[in-house]
C-alpha positions in Angstrom: -66.1 68.3 103.9 -66.4 66.8 100.7 -64.0 69.4 99.7 -61.9 67.9 101.6 -62.5 64.3 99.9 -62.8 65.8 96.6 -59.5 67.6 97.0 -56.4 66.2 94.2 -54.9 65.3 96.6 -56.5 62.4 98.4 -57.2 59.6 95.4 -52.7 59.7 95.8 -53.1 59.4 99.3 -55.9 56.3 99.3 -53.5 54.9 96.4 -50.7 54.6 97.9 -51.8 53.3 101.6 -53.5 51.0 99.0 -50.1 49.8 97.0 -48.5 49.9 100.3 -50.7 47.5 102.0 -50.7 44.7 99.0 -46.9 45.3 98.8 -46.9 44.2 102.3 -49.2 41.4 102.4 -47.3 39.6 99.6 -44.2 40.0 101.8 -46.0 38.6 105.1 -47.4 35.6 102.2 -43.8 34.9 100.3 -42.4 34.3 104.0 -45.3 32.0 105.2 -44.0 29.5 102.2 -46.1 26.6 103.3 -49.3 28.5 103.8 -50.7 28.9 100.1 -54.3 31.5 101.2 -53.2 34.7 102.2 -55.0 38.2 102.5 -55.8 41.7 103.4 -58.8 42.6 105.5 -60.2 45.7 107.1 -62.3 45.9 110.5 -63.4 44.9 113.5 -61.6 41.5 112.9 -60.2 38.9 111.0 -62.3 37.4 108.6 -61.7 33.9 107.1 -61.9 33.6 103.4 -61.2 31.0 100.6 -58.7 30.8 98.3 -58.7 33.0 95.0 -59.1 30.6 92.2 -55.1 31.2 90.7 -53.7 30.1 94.4 -51.7 27.2 93.9 -53.4 25.0 97.0 -53.4 21.4 98.1 -56.8 20.2 98.6 -56.4 19.2 102.2 -55.1 23.6 102.2 -58.0 25.2 101.0 -60.0 26.2 103.6 -57.8 25.8 106.4 -54.5 27.6 106.7 -54.2 31.0 106.2 -52.5 33.9 106.3 -53.5 37.5 107.1 -53.1 41.3 107.4 -55.7 43.3 109.2 -55.7 47.3 108.9 -57.0 48.0 112.7 -57.4 51.7 112.5 -56.1 54.6 110.8 -54.8 58.0 112.1 -54.0 60.9 110.2 -52.2 63.4 111.7 -51.3 66.8 110.2 -47.5 68.0 109.2 -46.2 71.7 110.3 -47.5 74.0 106.7 -49.5 71.2 105.1 -52.9 73.0 105.0 -51.4 75.9 104.3 -50.6 74.3 100.9 -54.1 73.3 100.1 -53.5 69.5 100.5 -54.4 67.0 102.9 -50.6 67.1 104.3 -51.4 64.0 107.1 -49.2 61.6 107.6 -51.2 58.5 108.1 -50.5 55.9 111.6 -51.7 52.9 110.3 -52.2 49.6 113.5 -52.1 46.1 111.9 -52.9 42.9 113.0 -50.6 40.0 110.7 -51.9 36.5 111.7 -52.1 32.7 111.0 -54.1 30.3 111.8 -52.9 26.2 111.1 -54.9 23.3 111.4 -54.5 20.5 113.6 -56.2 17.1 113.9 -59.2 16.6 115.6 -60.0 12.8 116.8 -63.4 11.1 116.2 -64.2 10.4 119.7 -62.9 13.2 121.3 -59.9 11.7 122.4 -57.4 14.3 123.5 -54.7 14.9 121.2 -51.1 13.8 121.9 -48.6 15.2 123.4 -46.7 15.2 120.9 -49.1 16.5 118.7 -49.6 19.4 121.2 -45.6 20.1 121.5 -45.4 20.1 117.4 -48.2 22.6 117.3 -46.5 25.1 119.5 -43.2 24.8 117.5 -44.9 25.5 114.5 -46.8 28.5 116.1 -43.6 30.0 117.5 -42.0 29.0 113.9 -45.0 31.6 112.6 -44.6 34.0 115.7 -41.0 34.5 114.0 -41.2 34.3 110.3 -44.2 36.3 110.7 -42.3 38.8 112.5 -38.8 38.6 110.0 -41.3 39.5 107.3 -42.6 42.4 108.7 -39.5 44.1 109.9 -37.5 43.1 107.0 -40.2 44.5 104.4 -39.0 47.4 102.4 -42.3 48.9 101.8 -42.5 51.5 105.3 -40.3 53.9 106.0 -40.3 52.6 109.4 -42.6 49.6 111.6 -42.8 48.8 115.1 -44.2 45.7 116.4 -46.3 45.4 119.5 -47.7 42.0 120.9 -47.8 38.4 119.7 -50.9 36.3 121.1 -51.0 33.0 120.9 -54.6 31.9 119.5 -56.4 28.7 119.8 -56.4 25.8 119.7 -60.4 26.0 118.8 -62.3 24.4 116.0 -59.5 22.7 114.7 -57.3 25.4 114.6 -54.1 27.0 116.5 -51.7 30.4 115.5 -51.3 33.5 116.4 -50.8 37.1 115.1 -48.8 40.2 115.7 -49.4 43.6 115.9 -47.9 46.9 113.9 -47.5 50.2 113.6 -46.0 52.1 110.9 -47.1 55.4 108.8 -47.1 56.6 105.7 -47.2 59.9 104.7 
């Protein structure tokens, strides 16, 4: 196993994956112009984060609205003849989640939001759904990308939004 991990090809594959994921995250973040904080994460669930000091965030945005790209899984598939050439030769199938959470006001005295407030949040969530989809499908990082489902999130704890799933490959 250590021979495979120590091969000359492994750093190139990892570097290529990192470069592609950072570029894809940039495509998504740039599409969400009114959200200053976006990031890349891996693992079982989205991890809330504070903006970096160089992010140009208004004070009320700092701990509130965020966009993320999360790696949900990577599955290597060997390509024909790849092992005979002594390299890893794998195509990586990459599972991604792209999500957004936005803040909404919670009434101090526990009153329910107005119908107009709920409609505004739903309208914004649908706008975010379209923006993320268009950014992911139009990002030229991957040769191809397939979309999964949009899953609405919230409203909970003063936030609402949703997430898309995508699958792509890297060779």
